[in-house]
Structure formats: structure tokens, C-alpha cells
N, C-alpha and C positions, 0 to 999 in steps of 0.2 A: 601388709605389715606383719613382721615375724612375731610369733607367739612364744612365750616362755613355757617350756614343758619340763617337768621333773619326773624321772623314773626312779622308783625306790626299790632296792633289794636289800636283803639282810646281810649277805656276805657274797663273796665272788669265787666260791669253790667251783672247780671245773665240773660242769654238768649241764643238764638240759636247760635250766633257767638262763645261765650265762650265754650258752650258744644261741638260744632263741632271741634274747635281747640284742645280741650282736647282729644276728641276721636281720631282725626287724629294722635296726638303725642303719644297717648297710644297704638294705635292699629297697626300703620304702622311700617315698619322696618327703616324708616329714622332716628328715634330717636337714636337707638343703633349704627347706622353707621355714624352719623355726630355729629358735635357740634352745638347745637341749642339754640338760644336766642329768647326770646319773648319780644318785646318792647311794653309797654303800654304807649301811649302818655300822657294820663291823668289818674292818679292813683285814679280812682273812681269806686266803686262797689265791689261786693262780689264774682264775678265769677272767673274762672280760678283756682279754688281750687283743681282741679283734675289733674294738670299737672304732668308729670313724675318728679321724684326728680332730674334727671340729667339736667333738663331745667333751664337755667339762665334767671330769670325774671328781666327786667330793665325798668326804667321809664323815661318819657320825662321831659323836663324843665318846668318852670312855664309858659313859653310862650304858651304851649299847653293846659293849664287848661280850656280854654273856647271852645275848639274844639267841644266837644260833647254836648254842651248846645245851645239851640235856644235862640234868643233874648227874645221871649215870656216867656220862663222858667226863664231867668235871671231877667226880670222885675217883674215877679210874686214873685220871692225870694227876691227882693229889695237888691240885692248884687251889690253895686256900683263898687267895685274893679273888680269883674268878668265882669261887663258890660264894663268897660274901656278896659279890655283885649280882649273882644269880638270885640269891635269897632276897636281896633288896628289890630286884625287878619283880619277883613273884609277889612280894608283899604289896608293891604298888598296884599290881594287877588285881590282887585279891581285895584290897581295901578301896579301890576306885581312885587312888591317888595318881594313877597312870596318866590321866588326862592333863592334870597340872604339870606333871613332870615332862610330858612330851611337848607341851606348849613352851615350856622353859627351854628345853634342849633344842627345839626347832629354831629358836631365836639365835642360838649360838652357832648353828650350822648354816642356816639359809639367809642369804643377804638380799634376796629379791622376792617379789611376789610372782606366783606362777598362775598362768591362765589354765593350764592343765597339770594335774598330778596323777601319776599312775602307780598304785601299789602293785608291783609286778610279781609278787609271790604271795601265796596263801599265808595266813597267820599274822605275825606281828606287823608286817609292813602295812596291813589294812588298818591297824590301830594307829600307827604313825600318821598315815595319810588322812584317815577319818577325822582325827582331832586337829588337822591343819586347817588353814584358811584359803587354800587354793580355790580358784573360781569353779572349775569343773574337775570332778574326781572320778577316776576309773580304777577298777580292781580286777587284775588278771588272776583267775583261779586255775590251778594246775594239779589239784589232788583228785583222787578217786574217792569222793565223799561217801560212796556206798561201803567202802572198806575202812577208811580212816578219816576222821574229821580233825584237822589241825587246830580247830577253834574250840574243841570240846571242853577244855579245862576252864574256859572263861566264857560260858554261854551268855551271861548277862551283858558283858562288854560287846560281844559280836552282834547280839540282837539290837543293841543301840547303834553300833557303828555301821553295819552293812547297809541299812536303808539310806545312809547319808551319801552313798555313791550314786552318781548319775547313771553309770552303767557298770555292770559286772560282766567281764569277758571270760567266757568258758572256752577251753580248748577243744571240747567235743560235746556232742549231744548227750552222751552218757553222763558226763560230768555235770552238765546243766540240769539234767533230770534229777540226779541224786542230790545236788546242791539245793534245788528248789523243794525237795521233799523235807529238808530240814528248815530252810529259811523262808520259803514261800514268797519269793520276790518277783515271781511272774515274769513279765516281759522286760523287766529291768536287766535280766540275764540274757546276754546275746552270745551266740556261738561264733567264734573266729578261730579256725584251725591254725596250727602253728605253721608259720612260714619256714621253709627250709632252703638254704642256699645250695642247691644241687650242683651248680657249677663249681663252687668252692670245694665241695666234697670231692668231686671228681678230679680236680686239679691237685688237691692234697694227696689223693690216692696214687697219683702218677709219680710222686716223688720217690727217690731211690729207696728201695725196700731194705731195711737194715736187719730184718729178721729172717731166720731160716725156718720155713714151714716144713713140716714132716712129709716126705714123699711116701706114697703108697698108704697114706692114712687119711681118714676123714678129719679135716681140720675144722674144729668148732671154735667159734669166737663169741665172747660176751664182752660188753662194754657198759660200764656204769659204776656208780659209787658203791662201795662195799658196805651196805647197811642192810638191816633186816628186811626192809620192804622189797629189796631186789631179789631175794630168794636164792642167793647163791649157795646157801647151806643145803637147801633141798636138792639143788642140782648135783652137788657133791655126793649127797646120799644116793641119788639115782645112779650116778657113775659107779659108786661103790657096789651097789647091787648088781649092776651089769658086769662089772669087772669080776665079781665072785662067780658069776654065771659063765665067765669066759667069753663075753660078748664085746668087751671094750678094747681088745688088743688092736682093733683096726681104727681106733680114734684117739684124738687128743683134744683137750679143752684148754683154751687160753682165756683168762679173765683180765681185761684191762681196766684198771681203776684202783682207787684206794679209799679208805674210810674206816669207821669205827669197828667194823666187824672183821678186819683183816686178821688179827691174832687168833680169833675163834676159827676162822676159815683155815688158817695155817695149821692149827691143832687138829682139825678134822682131816685135813689132807694127810698129815703125818700119821694120825691114828689108823687111817684106812690104807696106808702105804700107797698113796696115789701120786707121789712126787713127780713121777715120770708121765703122768696122765692128766693131771690138772695143774696148770701153771698159773700162778698169780704174777702178772707182768708189771703190777704197780701202775702209777700214774703215767699215762702215755700222751704226749702232746699231740701226736698225729696218729690216732687209732685207725685211720682210713687205710694205712699201709697194711694193717693186720686184716682189715675187712677184705681187701680186694682179692687176695689169693685164698681166702677161706672158703670152705664148702657149705657151712651152715652157721647161722647166727641163732643163738638161744637167748630168749628173754624169759627167765623163770619168775618174774615179779609176782609178789603177792598182791600188789596194786600198782597201777600205772595210769595216769590221766591221759597222756597222749602217746608217748613212746617215740621220741625223736630218733632214737637209735634204730628203730624199725625202718623208718623212711631212709635213713642213711644206708642201712644194709641192702634194702631192696633197690635203691638207686645205683648201688655198686654191683648189682647182680647176684647178691647172696640171699638165698632163701632163709626164711625165719620160722623157727619153732617157738611159739609163745603161749603163755597161759592166758586164759580168757579174762579180759578186764576192759575198762573204758577205752583203752588205747587200741588194743588189737582188733576189736570187732570192726573198726572203721578203716583200718590200714591194710590188713591182710585178706586176700581172697583165699579162703580155707581150701586146702588140698589143690591149689592152683599155683600160687607162688610161695606157699608155706603151709604151716599147720597151726591151728588154734586148738588148744586142749583145755578141758575144765581145770579150774584153778585149785588143784590139789596135788599132793606129792605123788600119788600113785599114777595119775593120768600123765603127768610129766615123764615119769619113768617108763610107762608103757609106750608113749609116743616116741621117745628116744630109742627104745628097744626096737620098735617097728622100723625105724629108719636105718638102724645099724644092720638089721636083718635084710633090708631091701634098699640099699643105697642108690639104686637106680631112680628112686623118687627124687633125690637131690638133683640128678641130671635133668629130669623132667621139669622140676620147678625152675631151674636155672634157664632152661629154654624159654619158659613162659615169662621170664623177667627181661628178655631182650628188648621188648618194646615198653618197658615200664616208664611211666611219666608221673611227675607230681606237679600239679597245677598251682603255682603261686599267685597267678595274676588276680584271681578273685579275692584271695586272702589279702593281698597288698592293697587292693582297692578298698576293702572293708576297713583296714587299719588307717589308711589315709583319711577316710571319711570321718573317723572319730575326732580328728583334729582340725576340721574345717571351721 
């Protein structure tokens, strides 16, 4: 008999969460064996376009429109209505009224009882699911809790909510370890790495390339949301230093993605006169076309739980230079198929400088990637076992 399963996300912006959820539902057996709904609390963004046709996509009420916005973003947008909704949400969280509010809003959104409910993103989705009545509850955690805790503003609520989950799924051992340092939930936290649809990535990369990569230059690619945690500001700082030293004439950086830091990054690029050397490509529906002919992928993140883009790059034969975090340590073989550097501005600069001075390293790393494989089988078996 088919079970009813609900996955809950806060929004559907293009990014790792949307890609991971689509890959899980497309590649695992749970879709064909169960009735699956995906609840998007706030209908914002262009992600989740690759969900199986059998998936029922539903949306939250107006109450949740401010969930995925920060006060800073709302003030910058000068949206008074959204600001009032955000204040109301914060007051509910601070006063403890959020439980009653979620119970009330759930009745408006959900028309059936679920055997399994999955809070598929850290933070508010855990509150939404934790206060629900689904039989079995899981929570997927995807933050690097050693660097940033998305639950920090409401510790009392999360201390109450998190033990309610039957399992908490961590995308890496590092995330599990740091999460348990804070919440001490022991064996309730289980590691299941991210599934990655390598075949889809390679097929997308084969599509006609609409970009002109620079000949006789080291083409560097970055892919991700333009926010502070991704560290693009410090990558631009590193490029500026190298440019002033006369070392960056041989390279060009393309950053695919959009987000709240775009204007600040544009100002920095203009300030340093790097318009010809650092290109903001905006939101790209198929970034794999950029990957495939690039020489080096850079992930300058301040924190990263898994790093889906690392696997995508390696699968397409592109070496990765990345800062050390929960993601990189388990995905990159240091100085074999890429480089892992300490998570600070200077080490990022020094590593990029070393590569520019000795580009033959890239050639070696690419050779070592010819036999790269990412094993999804064990991961998919673990996911399927959650819903038996």
C-alpha cells in the first residue's frame, strides 16, 4: 500500500536544496512506490522545475511569505507589507505563539494525513513539521553548524522541536558532528550524503554551448547564490591583488548565479576596474555548459555543508579550488583532483596565485579526473530505507 509523504521547503530558489530534492525524487524508488507532495511555504524562485510529473506541488498561505527573507533584504527592497509580515512572524516566534499559528495554517494548506513528513531544509521548515501531526518526521540538515547555526535566534523553540523528529539526516559527517555539539541528539542523527544525478549533468553539459570562453586564458568558473556565505567578495579581493601584481592577465572568472549580494559585488568589480576579468553572468538555467569548457572551478565559501557544485565540477572533469569546510574535506582529494585551502582570505589568494604561476597543475588534476566516479547506489538505498 502506498504511503503519503510530504517534503517541506521554504522557497524554490535555484540552488543546492532544489537540485537535491529533484534528484532524490527522480532517482530513488520512493516516488513510484508512494504518494508524494512537495510543500513550498513561499512561492518564490525558479527552482524545482525538474520534479517528476507525479509529484503534487502545493504552496503555503500568505502568512509564510516573509519566511525566507531577512529584515535587511526587506528594508533594502522598501516593502512595507512584507516588513509587517516579517515582524508578525518574529513576534510569534519570540512569544511562543508560533505553535498555534502553524497548527492553524497547516489546516488551510494540507488536506490529508501524512505517514512521513520531511523538513527538507534547516530552520523554519523544522518548526513547521515539528508542530505537525504526521506519523513519522524527518529533518534534513544542510548547514555547516560549526560556522553558522540557522536556529540560533530561537534556541528555546529548537530545543523543543528537534527531539520530536524520528531521524535527523545530515549530509556529511562533519555536519553531524557539529550539529550534535549543539543539540546532543546522538544516534538520532544519521549521515546520508547527497545524491547527485551525474547522467543528467553530463547530458545537460552536451547541449549547444551558447557562451564564448576566452582562448589562451585560464577560464575560472563559480556557480552559486550571490550571498555572503559563498565568499565571492573575497574571491574578487584576491583577483584584485593578483591583478595589481600583474598575475591575472592570463585568467578570467565567470560567476553564475544571482542573489542579495549582487549590487555589492558589482560595486567591488567596478571599484577595482575588473569588468573584463570578473564577469557576473546572472542566473543560468544550464550552468553545466559553462563548466564543461572551464579550466578551474573555485568555491570560496565561508561555510558549506555538502557542496553539490563540487561534485558537478569533478564529474565534468573540472578541478576544484575550495576553502576548507564540511563539504570539501569529503569530496576533494587534496592536490590530486583539486586544492583545499584554509578558510581565510589570504590562503585563498595564495592558492590562486600558485595556480596562476604554475598552470600545469590544472592539467595534472584534469588527468586525474578522467576516472572520477560518484557512487549513488548506497545513498539511494539509505534514502529508500527511510520510507519502508
